[in-house]
C-alpha positions as CSV (number, residue, x, y, z in Angstrom):
1,M,0.0,0.0,0.0
2,P,1.3,3.6,-0.5
3,F,1.4,4.2,3.2
4,E,2.1,1.5,5.7
5,I,3.0,1.4,9.4
6,V,5.5,-1.4,10.2
7,R,7.4,-2.7,13.2
8,N,11.0,-3.0,12.2
9,D,14.5,-1.7,12.7
10,I,14.7,1.3,10.3
11,T,18.4,0.5,9.5
12,K,17.2,-2.8,7.9
13,M,14.5,-1.3,5.6
14,S,15.2,-2.0,1.9
15,V,13.9,1.2,0.5
16,D,15.3,4.0,-1.7
17,A,15.7,6.3,1.3
18,I,15.4,6.2,5.0
19,V,14.9,9.3,7.1
20,N,17.1,10.1,10.0
21,A,15.7,12.1,13.0
22,A,18.9,14.0,13.4
23,N,20.1,16.9,15.6
24,S,21.0,20.3,14.1
25,S,24.7,19.5,13.8
26,L,24.1,16.3,11.7
27,L,27.1,14.8,13.5
28,G,25.3,11.9,15.1
29,G,23.7,11.4,18.4
30,G,21.6,8.8,20.3
31,G,18.4,6.9,19.4
32,V,17.6,6.5,15.7
33,D,20.4,9.0,14.8
34,G,23.1,6.9,16.5
35,A,21.8,3.6,15.1
36,I,21.8,4.9,11.5
37,H,25.3,6.3,11.8
38,L,26.5,3.0,13.4
39,A,25.0,0.9,10.6
40,A,26.1,3.2,7.8
41,G,29.7,3.4,8.9
42,P,32.2,6.3,9.2
43,D,31.8,7.6,5.7
44,L,28.3,8.9,6.5
45,L,29.7,11.1,9.3
46,K,32.3,12.5,6.9
47,E,29.6,13.5,4.4
48,C,27.4,15.0,7.1
49,A,30.3,17.1,8.4
50,A,30.5,18.8,5.0
51,L,26.8,19.8,5.0
52,G,27.1,22.6,7.6
53,G,24.3,21.4,9.8
54,C,20.5,21.7,9.3
55,K,17.8,23.9,10.7
56,T,14.7,22.6,12.5
57,G,12.0,21.6,10.1
58,Q,14.4,21.3,7.1
59,A,16.1,18.3,5.5
60,K,19.4,17.4,3.8
61,I,20.4,14.2,1.9
62,T,23.5,12.0,1.9
63,G,24.4,8.6,0.5
64,G,23.4,5.4,2.3
65,Y,26.8,3.7,2.4
66,R,26.5,0.4,4.3
67,L,22.8,0.7,4.8
68,P,20.4,-1.2,2.5
69,C,19.2,2.1,0.9
70,R,20.5,4.5,-1.6
71,Y,20.1,7.6,0.5
72,V,19.7,8.9,4.0
73,I,17.6,12.0,4.4
74,H,18.5,13.9,7.6
75,T,15.8,16.1,9.2
76,V,15.7,18.0,12.5
77,G,12.5,17.7,14.5
78,P,11.3,20.2,17.1
79,V,11.8,19.8,20.8
80,W,8.4,19.7,22.6
81,H,7.8,22.8,24.7
82,G,4.0,22.4,25.1
83,G,3.0,23.2,21.6
84,N,3.2,26.9,21.8
85,R,6.5,27.4,19.8
86,H,5.3,26.3,16.4
87,E,6.1,22.6,17.1
88,P,3.2,21.2,14.9
89,D,4.2,23.3,11.9
90,L,7.9,22.4,12.3
91,L,7.2,18.7,12.7
92,A,4.9,18.7,9.6
93,S,7.7,20.5,7.7
94,C,10.1,17.7,8.6
95,Y,8.0,15.1,6.8
96,R,7.0,17.4,3.9
97,E,10.6,18.6,3.2
98,S,11.9,15.0,3.4
99,L,9.3,13.7,1.0
100,L,10.0,16.5,-1.5
101,L,13.8,15.8,-1.3
102,A,13.2,12.1,-1.8
103,E,11.0,12.9,-4.9
104,K,13.7,15.2,-6.3
105,H,16.2,12.4,-6.2
106,G,13.9,9.9,-7.8
107,C,13.0,7.8,-4.8
108,E,10.0,5.6,-5.1
109,S,10.0,4.3,-1.5
110,V,10.9,6.1,1.8
111,A,10.9,4.9,5.4
112,F,10.4,7.4,8.3
113,P,10.8,7.0,12.1
114,L,8.3,8.8,14.3
115,I,10.2,12.1,14.4
116,S,10.6,13.9,17.7
117,S,8.7,11.3,19.7
118,G,11.8,10.1,21.6
119,A,14.2,12.3,23.5
120,Y,12.6,15.4,22.1
121,G,9.5,14.6,24.0
122,Y,6.8,15.1,21.4
123,P,3.5,13.4,22.6
124,K,3.3,10.2,20.5
125,D,-0.4,10.5,19.7
126,Q,0.0,14.0,18.4
127,A,3.2,13.1,16.6
128,I,1.4,10.2,14.8
129,R,-1.5,12.5,13.8
130,I,0.9,15.0,12.2
131,A,2.9,12.3,10.5
132,T,0.0,10.6,8.9
133,D,-1.8,13.8,7.9
134,T,1.3,15.2,6.2
135,I,2.1,12.0,4.5
136,R,-1.5,11.5,3.3
137,D,-1.6,15.0,1.9
138,F,1.6,14.4,0.0
139,L,0.4,11.1,-1.4
140,M,-2.8,12.6,-2.8
141,E,-0.6,14.5,-5.2
142,H,2.4,12.1,-5.7
143,D,3.0,8.4,-6.3
144,M,5.4,7.0,-3.7
145,T,5.4,4.1,-1.1
146,V,6.0,5.5,2.4
147,Y,6.6,3.5,5.6
148,L,6.3,4.7,9.1
149,V,8.7,2.5,11.0
150,V,8.4,1.8,14.7
151,F,10.7,-0.5,16.7
152,G,8.2,-1.8,19.3
153,P,4.5,-1.4,20.4
154,E,5.5,1.2,23.1
155,A,6.9,3.5,20.4
156,Y,3.6,3.9,18.6
157,A,0.1,4.2,20.2
158,I,-3.1,6.0,19.5
159,S,-4.5,8.1,22.3
160,R,-5.4,6.2,25.5
161,K,-8.9,7.6,25.4
162,L,-9.5,6.4,21.8
163,Y,-7.9,3.0,22.6
164,A,-10.2,2.6,25.6
165,H,-13.3,3.4,23.5
166,I,-12.4,0.9,20.8
167,Q,-11.5,-1.7,23.4
168,A,-14.9,-1.2,25.1
169,Y,-16.6,-1.6,21.8
170,I,-14.7,-4.8,21.1
171,D,-15.5,-6.2,24.6
172,D,-19.2,-5.4,24.1
173,T,-19.5,-7.1,20.7
174,Y,-16.7,-9.6,20.2
175,I,-18.0,-13.1,20.2
176,G,-14.7,-14.9,20.0
177,P,-13.3,-17.5,17.5
178,D,-15.3,-20.4,19.0
179,Y,-18.6,-18.7,19.2
180,E,-20.1,-20.2,16.0
181,A,-19.0,-23.7,17.0
182,R,-20.6,-23.3,20.4
183,E,-23.8,-21.8,18.9
184,S,-24.0,-24.7,16.4
185,L,-23.7,-27.3,19.2
186,R,-26.3,-25.5,21.3
187,R,-28.8,-25.4,18.4
188,R,-28.3,-29.2,17.7
189,R,-28.9,-30.0,21.4
190,N,-32.0,-27.9,21.4
191,L,-33.3,-29.5,18.2
192,M,-32.6,-33.0,19.6
193,T,-34.4,-32.2,22.9
194,S,-37.4,-30.7,21.0
195,S,-37.7,-33.9,18.8
196,L,-37.6,-36.2,21.9
197,E,-40.3,-34.1,23.6
198,E,-42.5,-34.2,20.5
199,A,-42.1,-38.0,20.2
200,D,-43.3,-38.4,23.8
201,T,-46.4,-36.2,23.5
202,C,-47.6,-36.5,20.0
203,E,-49.9,-39.3,18.7
204,S,-49.0,-41.2,15.6
205,V,-49.0,-39.2,12.5
206,Q,-50.5,-40.6,9.3
207,P,-48.0,-40.3,6.4
208,P,-49.2,-38.8,3.1
209,P,-50.2,-41.1,0.3
210,L,-47.1,-42.6,-1.3
211,M,-47.8,-41.2,-4.8
212,A,-49.4,-37.9,-3.8
213,P,-48.3,-35.2,-6.2
214,R,-46.2,-32.4,-4.7
215,P,-47.6,-29.0,-5.2
216,V,-45.6,-26.7,-7.5
217,K,-45.1,-23.2,-6.0
218,E,-46.2,-20.4,-8.1
219,A,-43.2,-18.7,-9.8
220,R,-42.5,-15.2,-8.5
221,P,-42.7,-12.5,-11.2
222,E,-39.5,-11.6,-12.9
223,H,-37.8,-8.4,-12.0
224,K,-35.2,-6.1,-13.4
225,S,-31.7,-5.6,-12.1
226,R,-30.4,-2.1,-11.5
227,F,-29.0,-2.2,-15.1
228,G,-32.4,-3.1,-16.6
229,R,-31.5,-6.7,-17.5
230,E,-33.8,-9.6,-16.9
231,A,-32.9,-11.0,-13.4
232,L,-33.7,-14.5,-12.1
233,P,-36.7,-14.7,-9.7
234,A,-35.4,-15.4,-6.2
235,K,-36.0,-18.9,-4.9
236,E,-38.4,-19.8,-7.7
237,T,-39.5,-23.4,-8.4
238,R,-39.0,-24.0,-12.1
239,P,-41.7,-25.9,-14.1
240,A,-40.9,-29.4,-15.1
241,E,-41.0,-28.5,-18.8
242,D,-38.2,-25.9,-18.4
243,P,-35.5,-27.0,-20.9
244,L,-32.7,-25.8,-18.7
245,F,-33.7,-28.4,-16.1
246,N,-34.9,-31.4,-18.2
247,G,-32.1,-31.4,-20.8
248,T,-34.2,-30.6,-23.8
249,L,-33.2,-27.9,-26.3
250,P,-34.8,-24.5,-25.6
251,V,-35.0,-23.7,-29.3
252,E,-34.6,-26.1,-32.2
253,G,-31.0,-26.1,-33.2
254,L,-29.7,-24.3,-30.1
255,S,-27.0,-26.1,-28.2
256,P,-27.1,-26.8,-24.4
257,S,-24.0,-24.6,-24.0
258,A,-25.8,-21.7,-25.5
259,A,-28.7,-22.2,-23.1
260,L,-26.2,-22.1,-20.2
261,D,-24.7,-18.9,-21.6
262,D,-28.1,-17.4,-21.8
263,W,-28.8,-18.4,-18.2
264,L,-25.5,-16.9,-17.0
265,A,-26.0,-13.7,-18.9
266,Q,-28.8,-12.9,-16.4
267,I,-26.3,-12.6,-13.5
268,D,-26.6,-9.5,-11.3
269,E,-23.9,-6.9,-11.0
270,G,-20.7,-8.0,-9.3
271,F,-18.2,-6.3,-7.1
272,R,-16.3,-4.7,-10.0
273,E,-19.4,-3.3,-11.6
274,M,-20.6,-1.9,-8.2
275,L,-17.3,-0.4,-7.5
276,F,-17.1,1.6,-10.7
277,R,-20.8,2.5,-10.6
278,K,-20.2,4.0,-7.1
279,I,-17.1,5.9,-8.3
280,D,-19.3,7.5,-11.0
281,E,-22.1,8.2,-8.6
282,K,-19.7,9.9,-6.1
283,H,-18.3,12.0,-9.0
284,M,-14.8,10.7,-8.1
285,T,-11.9,10.0,-10.4
286,D,-10.2,6.6,-10.3
287,A,-7.1,8.3,-8.9
288,E,-9.1,9.9,-6.1
289,C,-10.6,6.6,-5.2
290,Y,-7.4,4.4,-5.0
291,K,-5.5,7.1,-3.2
292,K,-8.2,7.5,-0.6
293,A,-8.3,3.8,-0.3
294,N,-4.5,3.7,0.3
295,I,-4.0,1.1,-2.4
296,D,-1.4,0.9,-5.1
297,R,-2.3,2.2,-8.6
298,K,-1.1,-1.1,-10.2
299,L,-3.5,-3.0,-8.0
300,F,-6.4,-0.7,-8.9
301,N,-5.6,-1.2,-12.6
302,K,-5.8,-5.0,-12.1
303,I,-9.3,-4.6,-10.7
304,K,-10.3,-2.3,-13.5
305,N,-8.8,-4.1,-16.5
306,Q,-8.9,-7.8,-15.4
307,P,-12.6,-8.9,-15.0
308,D,-11.6,-12.2,-13.3
309,Y,-9.2,-10.6,-10.8
310,K,-10.3,-11.2,-7.2
311,P,-9.0,-8.6,-4.7
312,G,-8.6,-9.5,-1.0
313,K,-10.9,-8.5,1.8
314,T,-8.7,-5.6,3.0
315,T,-8.6,-4.2,-0.5
316,V,-12.4,-4.4,-0.9
317,L,-12.9,-2.8,2.6
318,A,-10.4,0.0,1.7
319,L,-12.3,0.8,-1.5
320,A,-15.7,0.8,0.3
321,I,-14.3,3.2,2.9
322,A,-12.8,5.4,0.3
323,L,-16.3,5.7,-1.3
324,K,-17.8,6.4,2.2
325,L,-20.4,3.8,1.7
326,P,-23.1,3.6,4.4
327,P,-23.0,0.3,6.4
328,E,-25.6,-1.5,4.4
329,E,-23.9,-0.7,1.1
330,L,-20.4,-1.5,2.5
331,R,-21.7,-5.0,3.5
332,E,-23.3,-5.3,0.0
333,M,-20.0,-4.6,-1.7
334,L,-18.2,-7.0,0.6
335,G,-20.8,-9.7,-0.2
336,K,-20.4,-9.2,-4.0
337,A,-16.6,-9.9,-3.5
338,G,-17.4,-13.0,-1.4
339,F,-16.6,-11.5,2.0
340,S,-18.6,-10.4,5.0
341,L,-18.0,-8.6,8.3
342,S,-17.8,-10.9,11.3
343,R,-18.4,-10.3,15.0
344,S,-15.7,-12.9,15.6
345,S,-13.0,-10.7,13.9
346,K,-11.4,-7.9,15.9
347,S,-10.3,-6.1,12.8
348,D,-13.9,-6.1,11.4
349,L,-15.2,-4.7,14.7
350,I,-12.6,-1.9,14.6
351,V,-13.7,-1.0,11.1
352,E,-17.4,-1.2,12.2
353,Y,-16.5,1.1,15.2
354,Y,-15.2,3.8,12.8
355,I,-18.0,3.5,10.3
356,E,-20.6,3.8,13.1
357,Q,-18.8,7.0,14.2
358,G,-19.0,8.3,10.6
359,N,-15.2,8.3,10.3
360,Y,-14.0,7.1,6.9
361,D,-10.4,8.2,7.3
362,I,-8.5,5.0,6.3
363,F,-5.3,6.4,7.9
364,E,-6.9,6.7,11.3
365,I,-8.5,3.3,10.9
366,N,-5.2,1.8,10.1
367,E,-3.6,3.4,13.1
368,A,-6.2,1.8,15.3
369,L,-5.7,-1.6,13.6
370,F,-2.0,-1.3,14.0
371,S,-2.4,-0.5,17.7
372,F,-4.5,-3.7,18.1
373,D,-2.0,-5.8,16.1
374,Q,-4.5,-6.3,13.2
375,K,-3.8,-6.4,9.5
376,L,-4.0,-3.0,7.9
377,L,-6.5,-2.1,5.1
378,G,-5.3,-1.7,1.6
379,S,-2.8,-3.8,-0.3
380,L,0.0,-3.8,-2.8
381,G,-1.4,-6.8,-4.7
């Protein structure tokens, strides 16, 4: 996906450029800065010494040396003083200037640490919000894969209040992985008990005549699909003379395969048709849709140009969220792709929580999913 949060050591990221949360001298320090200099080797320090330092909110670029990347982009984040010294603007500038510098040097992938959230004391939840908002705004206008790299769960967390609200929602609605099995067993036991009780209390029942004809249900009237095509009546009993069921030819000289083709031609719209109909109804461009869904352009083109391509559930959910579909339409789109929302899935419940709140920001949803160790929405393939 164009923007992804990952747990990793940033010095091991195989990308075009990694971003170093440096100090103004660019001569190395602790934390991420020290780890990058240690992994890159002494040649990185030599090049940094020739750059003449860097101002807060700005960025400069060097080679990657021993790191698995072509470049290191050094940016200086603000020290937290309570938010009254332009810290939010300066922090946003760090991300924006680094991304512009990466684009200027032809980078297609960049990995960031959570700038200023360590020794500089920036509150993590606020630092996350600024990082994701700035990266999202950049990606709406540019094509690039951006990673936000955190080393451990303590280094990245949504606000405690939001986390508590989501956890309470999960606790109230989560039915657990064994719920369906337990419910199935309970239903079977109830059915068995009911059958035994009926056998004890009911008198013998006379069976129907052996050759009694079975009544044929009246066929429901045919209806039109939303595209005006003839649609099959739901749960209709077909008459015995129907050639599609008794093997006779529907028209003299017409092959059985042609009859099957005619039958299949009546199929209702699928996921792909619904997706592009909704894009048109929302007056969105394709680019607006896949960028808001946080999915890769190449993946979107597969969906558009390959009728038989089957996207994964996270991709379908991401597209439904990008279109801001109401809950019933979101479930309809999922169903057309062969998926559903489940009360036994924590990730589905988190998505439901945000949809019920009217929040369709996929970046915020992914932040929550990451905090609960769930798979993020969107995909590269």
